[in-house]
C-alpha positions as CSV (number, residue, x, y, z in Angstrom):
1,M,-142.7,96.4,-148.3
2,I,-143.1,97.1,-152.2
3,G,-139.3,96.9,-152.8
4,T,-139.1,93.5,-151.0
5,I,-142.1,92.1,-152.6
6,I,-140.3,93.1,-156.2
7,S,-136.9,91.4,-155.0
8,L,-139.0,88.2,-154.2
9,L,-140.8,88.3,-157.7
10,I,-137.3,88.7,-159.2
11,L,-136.3,85.6,-157.3
12,V,-139.4,83.8,-158.5
13,A,-138.3,84.7,-162.2
14,L,-134.8,83.2,-161.5
15,V,-136.2,80.0,-160.2
16,A,-138.4,79.8,-163.3
17,L,-135.3,80.4,-165.5
18,F,-133.0,78.1,-164.1
19,A,-135.8,75.3,-164.0
20,W,-136.2,75.9,-167.5
21,L,-132.5,75.7,-168.2
22,A,-132.3,72.4,-166.3
23,R,-134.8,71.1,-168.3
24,R,-133.3,72.1,-171.5
25,A,-130.2,70.5,-170.5
26,W,-132.0,67.2,-169.7
27,G,-132.9,67.0,-173.2
28,A,-129.3,67.6,-174.5
29,K,-128.0,64.9,-176.4
30,R,-124.4,65.3,-175.6
31,A,-123.5,63.8,-172.3
32,W,-121.0,66.4,-171.5
33,L,-123.6,69.1,-171.9
34,K,-126.4,67.4,-170.4
35,W,-125.2,66.3,-166.9
36,P,-123.3,69.4,-166.2
37,G,-126.1,71.5,-167.2
38,V,-128.9,69.4,-165.1
39,V,-126.6,69.6,-162.0
40,L,-125.8,73.3,-162.1
41,A,-129.1,74.4,-163.1
42,G,-131.0,72.3,-160.7
43,L,-128.6,73.3,-157.8
44,F,-129.4,76.9,-158.7
45,T,-133.0,76.0,-158.9
46,L,-133.2,74.6,-155.6
47,L,-131.0,77.5,-153.9
48,L,-133.0,80.1,-155.1
49,G,-136.3,78.2,-154.6
50,L,-135.2,77.9,-151.1
51,L,-134.3,81.7,-150.7
52,T,-137.6,82.5,-152.2
53,A,-139.7,80.4,-149.6
54,V,-137.5,81.7,-146.7
55,G,-138.1,85.3,-147.9
56,A,-141.8,84.9,-148.4
57,I,-142.1,83.5,-144.7
58,G,-140.1,86.3,-143.7
59,V,-142.4,89.0,-145.4
60,Y,-145.3,87.1,-144.0
61,K,-143.7,87.5,-140.3
62,L,-142.9,90.9,-140.9
63,Y,-146.5,92.2,-141.9
64,A,-149.0,89.6,-141.0
65,P,-151.3,91.0,-138.4
66,R,-151.2,89.3,-135.1
67,N,-154.5,88.5,-133.1
68,V,-153.4,90.0,-129.8
69,P,-156.1,91.7,-127.8
70,V,-155.9,95.2,-126.8
71,P,-156.0,95.3,-122.8
72,A,-158.7,97.5,-121.3
73,V,-156.3,100.0,-119.8
74,T,-157.2,103.8,-119.2
75,V,-154.4,106.1,-118.2
76,Q,-155.7,109.3,-119.9
77,G,-159.0,109.2,-118.2
78,T,-157.4,108.7,-114.8
79,P,-155.3,111.6,-114.0
80,P,-151.7,110.2,-113.4
81,T,-149.9,110.9,-110.3
82,S,-146.5,113.0,-110.2
83,G,-145.1,109.9,-108.9
84,Q,-146.5,107.5,-111.6
85,I,-145.2,109.9,-114.4
86,A,-141.7,110.1,-112.6
87,R,-141.5,106.5,-112.5
88,G,-142.5,106.1,-116.1
89,Q,-139.9,108.8,-117.1
90,H,-137.2,107.0,-115.0
91,L,-138.0,103.6,-117.3
92,A,-138.2,105.4,-120.4
93,E,-134.6,106.7,-119.7
94,V,-133.6,103.3,-119.1
95,L,-135.3,101.2,-121.7
96,C,-136.5,103.7,-124.4
97,V,-133.9,106.2,-125.3
98,A,-131.6,103.8,-127.0
99,C,-133.9,103.3,-129.9
100,H,-136.4,106.4,-129.7
101,S,-133.7,108.9,-129.2
102,T,-130.6,110.1,-131.3
103,N,-128.7,110.8,-128.2
104,D,-129.5,108.3,-125.6
105,E,-131.3,110.9,-123.8
106,L,-135.1,112.2,-123.4
107,P,-137.4,113.1,-125.2
108,L,-138.3,110.2,-127.2
109,S,-138.6,112.0,-130.5
110,G,-137.3,109.6,-132.9
111,G,-134.1,107.5,-133.2
112,D,-131.6,106.7,-135.7
113,N,-131.8,104.0,-138.3
114,L,-131.3,101.0,-136.1
115,A,-130.6,98.9,-139.2
116,A,-127.1,101.0,-140.0
117,E,-125.8,99.8,-136.5
118,T,-125.6,96.3,-138.1
119,G,-123.5,97.5,-141.2
120,L,-125.8,95.3,-143.2
121,P,-128.5,96.6,-145.7
122,L,-131.4,95.6,-143.8
123,G,-133.6,98.7,-144.9
124,D,-135.1,101.3,-142.6
125,I,-135.9,100.7,-139.2
126,Y,-136.4,103.9,-136.9
127,G,-137.5,103.9,-133.6
128,P,-140.6,106.4,-134.1
129,N,-141.5,109.7,-132.2
130,L,-143.0,108.5,-129.1
131,T,-143.8,112.3,-127.8
132,P,-147.7,113.4,-128.0
133,A,-146.8,114.8,-131.5
134,G,-145.9,111.5,-133.0
135,E,-148.1,108.5,-133.8
136,L,-149.1,107.7,-130.4
137,K,-151.6,110.5,-130.4
138,D,-153.8,108.3,-132.4
139,W,-153.4,105.2,-130.1
140,S,-155.5,104.3,-127.4
141,D,-153.8,103.6,-123.9
142,G,-154.4,100.0,-124.3
143,E,-152.6,100.0,-127.7
144,V,-149.7,101.7,-126.3
145,F,-149.6,99.0,-123.2
146,R,-149.9,96.3,-125.8
147,V,-147.0,97.4,-127.8
148,I,-144.8,97.8,-124.6
149,R,-145.9,94.4,-123.5
150,T,-146.1,92.5,-126.8
151,G,-144.3,94.4,-129.5
152,V,-147.6,94.5,-131.5
153,N,-148.4,97.8,-133.0
154,K,-151.9,99.8,-133.8
155,D,-152.0,98.0,-137.0
156,G,-151.4,94.5,-135.3
157,R,-147.9,94.1,-136.9
158,A,-145.2,92.7,-134.9
159,T,-142.4,95.1,-134.1
160,F,-138.6,94.5,-133.0
161,M,-140.0,95.3,-129.4
162,G,-141.3,91.5,-129.0
163,G,-138.1,90.3,-127.7
164,I,-137.2,92.9,-125.5
165,G,-137.5,93.3,-121.6
166,S,-140.4,95.6,-121.4
167,R,-142.7,92.7,-122.0
168,L,-141.8,91.8,-118.5
169,L,-142.4,95.1,-116.9
170,S,-145.2,94.8,-114.3
171,D,-148.4,96.1,-115.3
172,E,-148.0,99.1,-112.8
173,D,-144.7,100.1,-114.5
174,T,-146.0,99.7,-118.0
175,Q,-149.1,102.0,-116.8
176,A,-146.2,104.5,-115.7
177,I,-144.5,104.6,-119.0
178,V,-148.1,105.1,-120.7
179,A,-148.3,107.9,-118.3
180,Y,-145.1,109.3,-119.0
181,L,-145.5,109.3,-122.7
182,R,-148.8,111.2,-122.6
183,A,-147.5,113.7,-120.4
184,S,-144.0,114.4,-122.0
185,P,-143.3,117.6,-124.1
186,S,-144.5,117.3,-127.8
187,V,-141.6,117.2,-130.2
188,Q,-142.4,117.5,-134.1
189,N,-140.1,115.0,-135.7
190,E,-141.3,112.6,-138.5
191,T,-139.2,109.3,-138.9
192,P,-139.1,107.4,-141.9
193,E,-141.7,104.3,-142.1
194,F,-140.4,100.7,-141.8
195,K,-139.1,99.5,-145.1
196,P,-137.3,96.1,-144.7
197,T,-135.0,94.7,-147.5
198,L,-135.0,91.3,-148.7
199,L,-132.0,90.5,-146.6
200,L,-134.1,91.4,-143.7
201,A,-136.9,89.2,-144.7
202,L,-134.7,86.3,-145.1
203,F,-133.1,86.7,-141.9
204,T,-136.5,86.8,-140.2
205,G,-137.7,84.0,-142.3
206,A,-134.6,81.8,-141.2
207,G,-135.4,82.7,-137.7
208,L,-132.3,84.8,-137.1
209,L,-134.5,87.8,-136.1
210,N,-137.5,87.2,-134.0
211,F,-140.6,89.2,-134.5
212,E,-143.0,86.8,-133.0
213,P,-144.8,88.4,-130.0
214,P,-144.5,86.7,-126.6
215,A,-147.1,84.3,-125.4
216,A,-149.9,86.1,-123.9
217,T,-149.7,86.4,-120.1
218,G,-152.0,87.4,-117.2
219,P,-151.4,90.5,-115.1
220,I,-147.7,91.0,-114.1
221,A,-146.9,92.1,-110.7
222,A,-143.5,93.5,-109.3
223,P,-141.8,92.5,-106.1
224,S,-141.5,95.2,-103.6
225,K,-138.9,97.7,-104.7
226,A,-135.9,96.9,-102.4
227,V,-132.2,95.6,-102.4
228,T,-133.5,91.8,-102.4
229,F,-132.9,89.0,-104.8
230,E,-136.4,88.9,-105.9
231,Y,-136.1,92.3,-107.1
232,G,-133.0,91.7,-108.7
233,K,-134.2,89.2,-110.8
234,Y,-137.2,91.5,-111.9
235,V,-134.4,94.3,-113.0
236,V,-132.6,91.7,-114.7
237,D,-135.8,90.6,-116.9
238,F,-136.6,94.1,-117.6
239,V,-133.4,95.1,-118.8
240,S,-133.1,92.0,-120.8
241,C,-129.8,91.0,-119.6
242,D,-130.4,87.5,-121.3
243,G,-130.7,89.0,-124.7
244,C,-127.1,89.1,-124.9
245,H,-126.0,87.2,-122.0
246,G,-128.2,84.0,-122.6
247,P,-131.0,82.7,-120.7
248,K,-128.6,81.5,-117.9
249,L,-126.6,84.6,-118.1
250,S,-123.5,82.5,-118.7
251,G,-122.6,83.9,-122.2
252,D,-124.3,81.6,-124.2
253,A,-125.7,84.4,-126.4
254,P,-128.3,84.1,-129.4
255,P,-126.9,84.2,-132.9
256,S,-127.9,87.9,-133.3
257,A,-126.4,89.0,-130.3
258,P,-122.8,90.3,-130.0
259,P,-120.6,87.8,-127.9
260,A,-121.1,88.4,-124.2
261,P,-119.1,87.2,-121.0
262,N,-120.3,84.7,-118.6
263,L,-121.8,86.8,-115.7
264,T,-122.2,83.9,-113.5
265,V,-118.4,83.6,-113.3
266,I,-117.3,87.4,-113.6
267,L,-119.7,89.1,-111.2
268,P,-118.9,87.1,-108.2
269,Q,-115.4,88.5,-108.6
270,W,-116.6,92.0,-108.5
271,S,-117.2,94.1,-105.3
272,K,-120.6,96.2,-105.4
273,E,-118.2,99.3,-105.8
274,D,-116.7,97.7,-108.9
275,F,-120.2,97.0,-110.4
276,F,-121.5,100.5,-109.8
277,T,-118.5,101.8,-111.2
278,A,-118.9,99.9,-114.3
279,M,-122.5,100.6,-114.8
280,R,-122.1,104.3,-114.4
281,T,-118.8,105.1,-115.9
282,G,-118.3,102.0,-118.6
283,V,-115.0,100.9,-117.1
284,T,-114.6,97.5,-115.5
285,P,-112.5,96.7,-112.6
286,S,-109.4,95.7,-114.9
287,G,-109.4,99.3,-116.6
288,E,-111.3,98.1,-119.7
289,E,-113.7,100.4,-121.4
290,M,-117.0,98.7,-122.0
291,D,-118.3,99.2,-125.8
292,P,-121.4,101.3,-125.1
293,V,-123.2,99.5,-128.4
294,A,-122.4,96.1,-127.2
295,M,-122.8,96.7,-123.7
296,P,-125.5,99.4,-123.0
297,W,-123.9,100.8,-119.8
298,K,-125.1,104.4,-120.4
299,A,-128.5,103.1,-120.1
300,M,-127.9,100.6,-117.2
301,G,-126.2,103.4,-115.3
302,K,-129.6,105.2,-115.3
303,L,-130.9,102.8,-112.8
304,D,-131.1,104.1,-109.4
305,D,-129.2,102.8,-106.6
306,V,-131.7,100.4,-105.2
307,E,-132.1,99.0,-108.6
308,L,-128.5,98.5,-109.3
309,E,-127.9,97.1,-106.0
310,A,-130.6,94.6,-106.2
311,L,-129.3,93.7,-109.4
312,Y,-125.9,93.4,-108.2
313,L,-127.3,91.1,-105.4
314,Y,-128.9,88.8,-107.8
315,L,-126.0,88.4,-110.5
316,H,-123.7,87.9,-107.2
317,G,-126.0,85.2,-106.0
318,L,-126.0,83.1,-109.1
319,T,-124.7,79.7,-109.1
320,P,-121.6,79.8,-111.3
321,V,-122.1,78.0,-114.7
322,T,-118.8,76.6,-115.9
323,G,-117.5,74.5,-118.8
324,K,-118.1,77.2,-121.4
């Protein structure tokens, strides 16, 4: 945070400098010095002032505490069942390993710098160690539940998790993840603290990255686990297909997401076997190998057969969105 604040102060100093230069130019007696100086210095003043304002908004969004209540959830005091822990482990393998592991496998002992994957100097954004040896040992079950549901951490700061599909997990599935995290083997590994750069603050302030926690919701219940359209919709939601494929899954991706195909047109052309092969091997029916970063098929492939078939049923039943 200190580095970002220093960068903002430098911007403020530059705004003051160019404003002073514009004022000096305005007082020039020679027109060929006055007007070019006023225009150029004025433009730089406005541009740098805008960047300063956007950066300040970004810093506020990154660090301002959110007033999100901690739910009264207790998993530790109620001995979890083996089935609950197994369900939580399964969901962790699907949803958590991409950010909280360096090899897309359990344990969740901490991930690589997520900012490095963008190729941009955004700072240090590491998925922390979620095993009992990490920071969660000092969190209550309700605080762990809250960060999964809203992306708000123990300190009240919004994290990158606010926009991912875990916010749509049922209460039961969310508690299963909490139970697994408490029961998983401890791994000693300290990950670097969150250190954003000015560029990340600018992206956040401009709305290109969303750190805002989702609106508060009541209890969430999942449909019965079965190969049904309803359960397929639940899977689509918690694996965040809309994060890259857009709210209608028609390829209308947000600016921060990589280009993604129109699933409403492509999936009806695939058989169930095609879909399973693509999700489990990363190879499409045309023989194309999917980029595991742009399309996290390795995580998707960890969905069990019922989840994958329900997902296929849902995607196969969507009304095609054409004209894109």
